[in-house]
VOPAGU-2260 file (C-alpha; in pm, 1 decimal, decimal comma):
REM VOPAGU-2260
SITE   aa  ch    i         X         Y         Z
SITE  MET   A    0    8799,4   -3789,0  -11187,4
SITE  ASN   A    1    9017,9   -3571,0  -11409,4
SITE  LEU   A    2    8763,9   -3442,9  -11660,5
SITE  LYS   A    3    8809,1   -3214,3  -11960,3
SITE  VAL   A    4    8462,4   -3064,6  -11915,5
SITE  PRO   A    5    8356,1   -2791,8  -11864,1
SITE  LEU   A    6    8592,1   -2650,7  -12127,8
SITE  LYS   A    7    8826,7   -2364,6  -12052,7
SITE  LYS   A    8    8859,3   -2259,1  -12416,6
SITE  PRO   A    9    8558,6   -2381,4  -12614,3
SITE  ARG   A   10    8578,1   -2363,8  -12992,3
SITE  PRO   A   11    8223,4   -2397,9  -13125,0
SITE  ASP   A   12    8193,2   -2447,4  -13499,8
SITE  PHE   A   13    7833,5   -2479,7  -13610,2
SITE  GLU   A   14    7921,2   -2462,3  -13979,0
SITE  LYS   A   15    8135,7   -2773,0  -13940,7
SITE  PHE   A   16    7860,2   -2938,6  -13733,6
SITE  LYS   A   17    7613,7   -2866,9  -14015,3
SITE  LYS   A   18    7842,5   -3008,2  -14282,4
SITE  VAL   A   19    7890,3   -3325,6  -14079,2
SITE  ILE   A   20    7512,7   -3363,2  -14034,3
SITE  LEU   A   21    7451,7   -3315,4  -14406,4
SITE  GLY   A   22    7727,6   -3559,1  -14500,9
SITE  GLU   A   23    7936,2   -3293,1  -14672,9
SITE  GLU   A   24    8237,0   -3351,3  -14447,4
SITE  ARG   A   25    8355,7   -3610,5  -14199,5
SITE  ALA   A   26    8395,2   -3502,5  -13836,9
SITE  ASP   A   27    8742,6   -3405,3  -13720,9
SITE  LYS   A   28    8616,2   -3365,3  -13365,2
SITE  THR   A   29    8329,4   -3515,2  -13168,8
SITE  HIS   A   30    8030,6   -3286,3  -13209,3
SITE  PHE   A   31    7791,5   -3300,7  -12914,6
SITE  VAL   A   32    7413,3   -3298,8  -12932,9
SITE  GLU   A   33    7125,8   -3289,2  -12681,9
SITE  LEU   A   34    6757,6   -3213,8  -12713,2
SITE  VAL   A   35    6702,7   -3120,4  -12347,7
SITE  ILE   A   36    6929,5   -3078,0  -12047,1
SITE  ASP   A   37    6721,2   -3048,8  -11733,1
SITE  TYR   A   38    6726,0   -2719,8  -11546,2
SITE  GLU   A   39    6850,3   -2889,3  -11226,6
SITE  VAL   A   40    7152,7   -3036,7  -11406,8
SITE  LYS   A   41    7247,0   -2703,1  -11560,3
SITE  LYS   A   42    7219,3   -2529,2  -11224,4
SITE  TYR   A   43    7430,3   -2793,0  -11047,4
SITE  ILE   A   44    7708,3   -2785,0  -11308,9
SITE  THR   A   45    7704,9   -2404,9  -11333,8
SITE  GLU   A   46    7762,3   -2367,8  -10960,8
SITE  LYS   A   47    7988,1   -2667,6  -10888,1
SITE  TYR   A   48    8196,4   -2700,8  -11204,8
SITE  ILE   A   49    8175,7   -2369,9  -11393,8
SITE  GLY   A   50    8200,9   -2179,3  -11066,1
SITE  GLU   A   51    7931,4   -1919,7  -11126,6
SITE  LYS   A   52    7626,8   -1834,0  -10919,2
SITE  TRP   A   53    7303,6   -1956,9  -11077,9
SITE  ILE   A   54    7051,5   -1691,5  -11178,6
SITE  GLU   A   55    6688,8   -1784,6  -11119,4
SITE  TYR   A   56    6454,0   -1670,1  -11396,4
SITE  ASN   A   57    6212,9   -1381,0  -11367,2
SITE  ASP   A   58    6080,2   -1121,5  -11612,4
SITE  GLU   A   59    6329,7    -858,1  -11497,4
SITE  ASN   A   60    6642,6   -1068,6  -11554,5
SITE  LYS   A   61    6536,9   -1255,5  -11869,9
SITE  GLU   A   62    6845,1   -1142,0  -12063,2
SITE  ASP   A   63    7084,7   -1248,5  -11785,2
SITE  TYR   A   64    6911,7   -1585,5  -11767,6
SITE  ILE   A   65    6943,7   -1643,1  -12142,9
SITE  ARG   A   66    7312,1   -1544,9  -12131,9
SITE  GLN   A   67    7356,7   -1800,7  -11855,8
SITE  GLU   A   68    7185,0   -2063,2  -12071,4
SITE  ILE   A   69    7412,9   -1987,7  -12363,7
SITE  ASN   A   70    7720,2   -1994,9  -12140,3
SITE  PHE   A   71    7629,7   -2343,9  -12018,4
SITE  TRP   A   72    7602,4   -2491,5  -12369,7
SITE  TYR   A   73    7920,2   -2305,6  -12468,6
SITE  LYS   A   74    8129,2   -2427,0  -12174,1
SITE  MET   A   75    8006,6   -2785,3  -12218,2
SITE  GLY   A   76    8137,1   -2797,3  -12573,6
SITE  TYR   A   77    7825,2   -2769,4  -12792,1
SITE  ASP   A   78    7823,2   -2593,7  -13129,5
SITE  TYR   A   79    7468,3   -2466,8  -13082,9
SITE  VAL   A   80    7221,0   -2360,2  -12817,9
SITE  ARG   A   81    6876,2   -2515,6  -12832,4
SITE  ILE   A   82    6621,5   -2259,9  -12719,9
SITE  ALA   A   83    6262,7   -2377,3  -12680,1
SITE  GLY   A   84    5933,5   -2211,0  -12596,5
SITE  GLY   A   85    5715,3   -1926,9  -12712,0
SITE  ILE   A   86    5384,0   -2108,2  -12756,0
SITE  ILE   A   87    5176,8   -2222,6  -12458,6
SITE  PHE   A   88    4884,2   -2459,8  -12496,6
SITE  PRO   A   89    4675,4   -2464,5  -12174,3
SITE  ARG   A   90    4631,2   -2826,4  -12064,6
SITE  LYS   A   91    4529,2   -3072,1  -11797,9
SITE  GLU   A   92    4819,5   -3231,6  -11615,8
SITE  ARG   A   93    4873,2   -3480,2  -11337,3
SITE  ARG   A   94    5144,2   -3420,7  -11077,7
SITE  THR   A   95    5335,8   -3632,8  -10827,8
SITE  LYS   A   96    5645,3   -3619,6  -10609,9
SITE  ASP   A   97    5976,8   -3597,0  -10796,3
SITE  THR   A   98    6218,6   -3854,7  -10652,0
SITE  ALA   A   99    6508,7   -3773,6  -10888,3
SITE  ILE   A  100    6866,3   -3719,1  -10767,7
SITE  LEU   A  101    6828,3   -3344,6  -10830,1
SITE  SER   A  102    6460,6   -3325,5  -10739,5
SITE  ARG   A  103    6241,9   -3038,6  -10858,1
SITE  GLY   A  104    5984,0   -3118,1  -10589,4
SITE  GLU   A  105    5703,9   -3226,4  -10820,8
SITE  ARG   A  106    5698,1   -3395,9  -11157,9
SITE  GLY   A  107    5414,7   -3363,8  -11406,6
SITE  TRP   A  108    5287,7   -3604,6  -11666,4
SITE  VAL   A  109    5020,4   -3584,1  -11928,7
SITE  GLU   A  110    4651,2   -3656,6  -11898,4
SITE  GLU   A  111    4596,0   -4005,3  -12039,1
SITE  GLY   A  112    4217,9   -4011,2  -12010,8
SITE  THR   A  113    4010,9   -3710,9  -12116,9
SITE  GLY   A  114    4174,9   -3380,5  -12198,2
SITE  MET   A  115    4033,8   -3032,5  -12246,7
SITE  ILE   A  116    3857,2   -3101,2  -12576,4
SITE  THR   A  117    3583,3   -3364,7  -12603,5
SITE  ASN   A  118    3341,6   -3203,8  -12851,5
SITE  TRP   A  119    3303,0   -2916,1  -13096,2
SITE  TYR   A  120    3192,1   -2676,9  -12820,3
SITE  ASP   A  121    3518,2   -2741,2  -12635,0
SITE  PHE   A  122    3711,6   -2691,9  -12958,4
SITE  GLU   A  123    3549,9   -2356,3  -13030,9
SITE  ASN   A  124    3594,7   -2232,2  -12674,4
SITE  TYR   A  125    3947,9   -2357,4  -12610,7
SITE  PRO   A  126    4191,0   -2064,2  -12558,1
SITE  TRP   A  127    4396,7   -2128,5  -12870,7
SITE  PRO   A  128    4724,9   -1932,4  -12878,4
SITE  LYS   A  129    4701,0   -1641,5  -13122,6
SITE  LYS   A  130    4984,6   -1566,1  -13363,2
SITE  GLU   A  131    5031,2   -1221,0  -13210,1
SITE  GLU   A  132    5076,7   -1386,3  -12869,0
SITE  ILE   A  133    5373,3   -1600,3  -12976,4
SITE  ASP   A  134    5672,3   -1484,8  -12771,4
SITE  TYR   A  135    5994,9   -1450,9  -12969,6
SITE  SER   A  136    6177,5   -1246,7  -12706,1
SITE  ILE   A  137    6397,7   -1528,6  -12575,1
SITE  TYR   A  138    6520,0   -1596,2  -12928,1
SITE  GLU   A  139    6587,3   -1229,5  -12997,0
SITE  ILE   A  140    6792,1   -1207,7  -12676,7
SITE  ALA   A  141    6985,0   -1524,8  -12758,1
SITE  ILE   A  142    7070,3   -1404,5  -13108,2
SITE  LYS   A  143    7245,3   -1097,7  -12964,1
SITE  ASN   A  144    7451,7   -1295,8  -12714,2
SITE  LEU   A  145    7590,8   -1592,4  -12907,7
SITE  PRO   A  146    7967,2   -1651,6  -12894,9
SITE  ASP   A  147    8153,1   -1671,4  -13225,1
SITE  GLY   A  148    8089,8   -2003,3  -13395,0
SITE  MET   A  149    7762,8   -2082,8  -13216,4
SITE  LYS   A  150    7413,6   -2076,7  -13366,5
SITE  LEU   A  151    7056,8   -2137,8  -13249,2
SITE  LEU   A  152    6843,4   -2446,6  -13294,1
SITE  VAL   A  153    6484,6   -2365,2  -13201,9
SITE  CYS   A  154    6156,5   -2530,2  -13105,2
SITE  PRO   A  155    5833,8   -2354,5  -12995,9
SITE  SER   A  156    5663,7   -2634,2  -12804,1
SITE  SER   A  157    5604,1   -3006,7  -12787,1
SITE  GLY   A  158    5507,2   -3170,7  -13116,5
SITE  VAL   A  159    5177,6   -3184,9  -13302,5
SITE  PHE   A  160    5096,6   -3537,2  -13185,8
SITE  GLU   A  161    5201,7   -3475,5  -12825,7
SITE  ILE   A  162    4997,0   -3158,7  -12787,8
SITE  ALA   A  163    4686,4   -3280,5  -12970,6
SITE  SER   A  164    4671,3   -3632,1  -12825,2
SITE  GLU   A  165    4812,9   -3584,2  -12477,2
SITE  PHE   A  166    4751,0   -3222,0  -12380,2
SITE  LEU   A  167    4423,3   -3138,4  -12553,1
SITE  LEU   A  168    4223,3   -3452,1  -12631,4
SITE  GLY   A  169    4361,7   -3703,6  -12383,8
SITE  PHE   A  170    4482,7   -4028,5  -12533,2
SITE  GLU   A  171    4187,2   -4245,7  -12436,3
SITE  ASN   A  172    3935,5   -3982,9  -12544,1
SITE  MET   A  173    4118,4   -3934,8  -12875,3
SITE  SER   A  174    4114,2   -4309,3  -12940,2
SITE  TYR   A  175    3734,1   -4317,4  -12921,7
SITE  LEU   A  176    3697,2   -3997,7  -13122,9
SITE  LEU   A  177    3905,9   -4134,3  -13408,3
SITE  ILE   A  178    3607,2   -4358,1  -13481,2
SITE  ASP   A  179    3320,1   -4153,9  -13341,0
SITE  ASN   A  180    3422,8   -3806,3  -13461,7
SITE  PHE   A  181    3731,5   -3813,1  -13680,2
SITE  LEU   A  182    3666,5   -3462,8  -13813,2
SITE  LEU   A  183    3704,1   -3321,1  -13462,7
SITE  VAL   A  184    4032,5   -3504,2  -13408,9
SITE  GLU   A  185    4155,9   -3381,5  -13746,6
SITE  ALA   A  186    4055,0   -3025,3  -13661,6
SITE  VAL   A  187    4249,9   -3034,8  -13333,2
SITE  PHE   A  188    4564,0   -3170,5  -13501,2
SITE  ASN   A  189    4540,8   -2917,4  -13782,8
SITE  LYS   A  190    4486,4   -2625,4  -13546,4
SITE  VAL   A  191    4794,1   -2722,7  -13344,3
SITE  GLY   A  192    4993,8   -2778,1  -13662,2
SITE  GLU   A  193    4899,6   -2437,1  -13801,2
SITE  ILE   A  194    5000,5   -2253,8  -13482,6
SITE  ILE   A  195    5342,4   -2420,9  -13475,7
SITE  CYS   A  196    5377,7   -2352,7  -13848,4
SITE  GLU   A  197    5321,3   -1980,4  -13789,0
SITE  PHE   A  198    5608,3   -1980,1  -13539,9
SITE  TYR   A  199    5848,7   -2146,2  -13783,0
SITE  LYS   A  200    5757,1   -1914,4  -14071,0
SITE  ASN   A  201    5858,4   -1617,3  -13857,5
SITE  ILE   A  202    6153,6   -1754,3  -13662,3
SITE  VAL   A  203    6333,3   -1878,4  -13974,3
SITE  GLU   A  204    6383,1   -1516,5  -14081,5
SITE  LEU   A  205    6590,4   -1427,7  -13772,9
SITE  ASP   A  206    6968,5   -1410,8  -13795,8
SITE  ASN   A  207    7165,4   -1697,0  -13638,0
SITE  VAL   A  208    6864,9   -1931,3  -13632,3
SITE  GLU   A  209    7017,9   -2219,5  -13825,3
SITE  GLY   A  210    6770,5   -2497,7  -13772,1
SITE  PHE   A  211    6467,1   -2645,2  -13602,9
SITE  PHE   A  212    6507,6   -2927,9  -13348,4
SITE  GLN   A  213    6149,3   -3045,1  -13308,8
SITE  GLY   A  214    6038,0   -3323,1  -13078,7
SITE  ASP   A  215    5723,5   -3531,6  -13120,9
SITE  ASP   A  216    5705,2   -3865,2  -12937,5
SITE  LEU   A  217    5503,0   -4102,0  -13154,7
SITE  GLY   A  218    5576,5   -4443,9  -13011,6
SITE  PHE   A  219    5645,0   -4681,1  -12726,5
SITE  LYS   A  220    5860,8   -4991,9  -12693,3
SITE  THR   A  221    5709,2   -5201,7  -12972,2
SITE  SER   A  222    5515,8   -4968,1  -13203,2
SITE  THR   A  223    5371,0   -4626,7  -13273,3
SITE  PHE   A  224    5073,0   -4508,9  -13067,3
SITE  LEU   A  225    4865,9   -4460,9  -13381,5
SITE  SER   A  226    4864,4   -4665,6  -13700,7
SITE  PRO   A  227    5078,8   -4542,3  -13990,2
SITE  GLU   A  228    4753,9   -4455,9  -14170,9
SITE  TYR   A  229    4648,5   -4207,4  -13903,1
SITE  LEU   A  230    4999,8   -4066,5  -13862,8
SITE  ARG   A  231    5015,4   -4001,6  -14235,5
SITE  LYS   A  232    4685,4   -3815,1  -14218,8
SITE  LEU   A  233    4730,7   -3619,5  -13895,6
SITE  VAL   A  234    5098,0   -3577,5  -13808,1
SITE  ILE   A  235    5355,0   -3642,7  -14079,0
SITE  PRO   A  236    5227,3   -3371,2  -14319,3
SITE  TRP   A  237    5294,9   -3106,8  -14055,2
SITE  HIS   A  238    5652,5   -3218,4  -14004,0
SITE  LYS   A  239    5693,8   -3206,5  -14379,2
SITE  LYS   A  240    5576,5   -2843,9  -14377,6
SITE  TYR   A  241    5821,7   -2752,7  -14099,8
SITE  ALA   A  242    6108,9   -2922,3  -14281,2
SITE  GLU   A  243    6019,3   -2738,4  -14602,4
SITE  ILE   A  244    6024,8   -2404,0  -14420,4
SITE  ALA   A  245    6371,7   -2483,1  -14286,6
SITE  HIS   A  246    6511,1   -2619,3  -14611,3
SITE  LYS   A  247    6390,9   -2324,1  -14821,2
SITE  LYS   A  248    6622,7   -2109,6  -14610,2
SITE  ASN   A  249    6904,3   -2367,2  -14611,1
SITE  LYS   A  250    6845,0   -2451,7  -14243,8
SITE  LEU   A  251    6846,0   -2790,6  -14070,8
SITE  TYR   A  252    6542,2   -2990,6  -13964,2
SITE  LEU   A  253    6637,4   -3225,9  -13680,9
SITE  PHE   A  254    6370,7   -3461,2  -13551,4
SITE  HIS   A  255    6345,5   -3616,1  -13204,4
SITE  CYS   A  256    6100,2   -3901,2  -13153,1
SITE  CYS   A  257    6079,0   -4153,3  -12870,6
SITE  GLY   A  258    5956,4   -4507,0  -12917,9
SITE  ASN   A  259    5957,7   -4765,0  -13192,7
SITE  ILE   A  260    5865,1   -4585,5  -13515,5
SITE  SER   A  261    6008,9   -4838,7  -13758,2
SITE  ASN   A  262    5673,8   -4850,7  -13937,8
SITE  VAL   A  263    5700,7   -4482,5  -14040,1
SITE  ILE   A  264    6073,6   -4404,7  -14033,5
SITE  ASP   A  265    6087,3   -4416,9  -14414,4
SITE  ASP   A  266    5816,9   -4148,0  -14423,4
SITE  PHE   A  267    6035,3   -3917,9  -14216,6
SITE  ILE   A  268    6348,7   -3988,7  -14417,6
SITE  TYR   A  269    6205,9   -3981,4  -14771,8
SITE  ASP   A  270    5888,2   -3770,8  -14744,6
SITE  VAL   A  271    5954,0   -3527,7  -14459,4
SITE  LYS   A  272    6325,3   -3528,8  -14550,8
SITE  ILE   A  273    6455,2   -3484,2  -14196,4
SITE  ASP   A  274    6826,8   -3405,8  -14182,0
SITE  ALA   A  275    6886,0   -3606,6  -13865,6
SITE  PHE   A  276    6705,1   -3842,7  -13630,8
SITE  HIS   A  277    6731,4   -3844,2  -13252,0
SITE  SER   A  278    6617,4   -4064,7  -12964,3
SITE  PHE   A  279    6749,9   -4413,9  -12918,7
SITE  GLN   A  280    6690,2   -4684,6  -12665,0
SITE  ASP   A  281    6902,0   -4998,8  -12683,8
SITE  GLU   A  282    6598,7   -5212,3  -12605,1
SITE  ILE   A  283    6424,5   -5083,5  -12920,7
SITE  ILE   A  284    6716,1   -5034,0  -13160,4
SITE  PRO   A  285    7073,6   -4947,7  -13057,4
SITE  VAL   A  286    7207,0   -4637,8  -13225,8
SITE  TRP   A  287    7478,3   -4831,5  -13410,7
SITE  GLU   A  288    7220,4   -5063,2  -13568,5
SITE  PHE   A  289    7014,8   -4765,7  -13683,4
SITE  LYS   A  290    7335,2   -4605,5  -13814,1
SITE  GLU   A  291    7426,3   -4916,7  -14010,7
SITE  LYS   A  292    7077,8   -4934,8  -14163,9
SITE  TYR   A  293    7004,6   -4568,0  -14232,3
SITE  GLY   A  294    7329,4   -4377,2  -14182,8
SITE  ASP   A  295    7383,1   -4317,1  -14554,0
SITE  LYS   A  296    7036,6   -4157,9  -14579,3
SITE  VAL   A  297    7005,1   -3947,1  -14264,5
SITE  ALA   A  298    7230,9   -3818,4  -13988,6
SITE  VAL   A  299    7217,6   -3991,3  -13650,9
SITE  LEU   A  300    7214,4   -3804,9  -13319,0
SITE  GLY   A  301    7301,1   -3925,1  -12968,7
SITE  GLY   A  302    7240,0   -4285,1  -12874,8
SITE  VAL   A  303    7385,2   -4328,5  -12526,2
SITE  ASP   A  304    7105,1   -4527,1  -12362,5
SITE  VAL   A  305    6964,6   -4328,2  -12069,4
SITE  ASN   A  306    6921,7   -4637,8  -11852,3
SITE  LYS   A  307    7291,2   -4714,5  -11891,4
SITE  LEU   A  308    7377,6   -4349,6  -11834,8
SITE  VAL   A  309    7191,5   -4373,2  -11504,5
SITE  THR   A  310    7312,3   -4712,7  -11382,1
SITE  TYR   A  311    7661,9   -4782,4  -11518,8
SITE  ASN   A  312    7976,4   -4725,9  -11313,5
SITE  GLU   A  313    8257,3   -4519,1  -11464,7
SITE  GLU   A  314    8452,8   -4807,5  -11617,8
SITE  SER   A  315    8146,4   -4967,7  -11778,0
SITE  LEU   A  316    8013,5   -4634,7  -11902,1
SITE  ARG   A  317    8341,6   -4531,1  -12062,9
SITE  LYS   A  318    8369,6   -4866,7  -12238,7
SITE  TYR   A  319    8009,6   -4847,5  -12360,7
SITE  VAL   A  320    8031,0   -4493,8  -12499,7
SITE  ARG   A  321    8364,4   -4566,8  -12671,6
SITE  GLU   A  322    8196,1   -4856,6  -12849,3
SITE  ILE   A  323    7924,0   -4621,2  -12972,3
SITE  LEU   A  324    8182,5   -4374,1  -13097,5
SITE  ASP   A  325    8378,1   -4650,1  -13270,7
SITE  LYS   A  326    8066,5   -4767,8  -13453,2
SITE  CYS   A  327    7912,1   -4430,3  -13538,4
SITE  MET   A  328    8190,8   -4180,7  -13599,3
SITE  PRO   A  329    8289,2   -3983,5  -13804,0
SITE  TYR   A  330    8024,9   -3969,7  -14079,8
SITE  ARG   A  331    7685,9   -3795,4  -14028,6
SITE  TYR   A  332    7691,2   -3841,3  -13652,5
SITE  ALA   A  333    7679,3   -3622,0  -13341,0
SITE  PHE   A  334    7730,4   -3766,8  -12994,3
SITE  GLY   A  335    7509,7   -3747,5  -12684,7
SITE  SER   A  336    7241,8   -3920,3  -12484,3
SITE  GLY   A  337    6975,2   -4136,3  -12641,6
SITE  ASN   A  338    6704,3   -3902,8  -12513,1
SITE  SER   A  339    6793,8   -3615,4  -12280,9
SITE  ILE   A  340    7000,5   -3528,9  -11974,6
SITE  THR   A  341    6742,5   -3573,8  -11702,2
SITE  ASN   A  342    6764,2   -3474,4  -11338,1
SITE  TYR   A  343    6781,3   -3842,0  -11238,2
SITE  ILE   A  344    7103,8   -3905,0  -11433,5
SITE  PRO   A  345    7410,8   -3876,4  -11206,4
SITE  VAL   A  346    7580,5   -3554,4  -11315,7
SITE  GLU   A  347    7919,7   -3723,0  -11305,4
SITE  ASN   A  348    7800,8   -3979,3  -11561,8
SITE  TYR   A  349    7693,0   -3700,9  -11796,0
SITE  LEU   A  350    8038,6   -3546,7  -11760,6
SITE  ILE   A  351    8206,0   -3884,6  -11819,2
SITE  MET   A  352    8008,9   -3923,7  -12142,7
SITE  LEU   A  353    8124,3   -3583,5  -12268,0
SITE  ASP   A  354    8480,1   -3650,7  -12151,7
SITE  GLU   A  355    8499,9   -3965,4  -12363,2
SITE  GLY   A  356    8371,2   -3768,4  -12660,4
SITE  LEU   A  357    8637,2   -3503,6  -12617,9
SITE  LYS   A  358    8909,0   -3765,3  -12596,1
SITE  TYR   A  359    8794,1   -3955,5  -12901,2
SITE  LEU   A  360    8924,5   -3725,0  -13176,0
């Protein structure tokens, strides 16, 4: 394959990206977007295609590692670097063998039964992260090393719902507690929300931080995990606070959410006032259908179905992604996967997707 990526002379332009997202200008190039690109994919491309030796992370070489991270996003044609982390919520987790193409050995998934908090004693004795323990060092390093035209999009952790329901309470346990002890559930959600809020209040003041790209998976194939009533009590108000923090400083609030959230999407568009929505699965709603329905109200991000990105051959994949570009460009749209670039996606298919984007405009 004769691919244009990685780029020899990248020309990032976050200001143009921002104007496209906000609907102030139409795109004159294909702007790329991803929430997450798995570590294994970045390492593989850095060594095989960029031609540089991969630096494994440790405390002594943190700055070199962050520069490497920035260089990857830069060479792949993105206008921003998404840096995530800084808040750690201790949790229960299940683990199993990772059978992906670029295996990491083991893969973790969340505790579905009972988490670390089942009663008020657990709540009071849980090792809640303290505001003075939030680690901003990776962001401070990134700020100093950005190429001209690039900015940071940031995220401290998983979302309020994910942490509270999956990491701390356990989904099954939370479901019972919603009826048996709602005040405890509310306290857990609010504590998580407040800690994340503290991060955003501080990070928004740093130079070159131009937006928040927060994930919070609220749904599955046919619906949200919780009713709209509970989401409006426990989750949506926190996203509204985060968006307000961003917007007061003229920054972006981009929202990633897996699953079918059609029953609350209006809340996120009109109440939270997200600037863009990300995560699409053709089986739920193809990105072009969402774009047709909501594209005049909110920007649309990504949309290349991960299952197709995994399974399609080159000819089928190129045809499919061109159809997405035809239907979604050039107004309030950035191009990328429907979810993330996982270590089970063939790297060549990821590169083909980007290649088609580069060729489009």
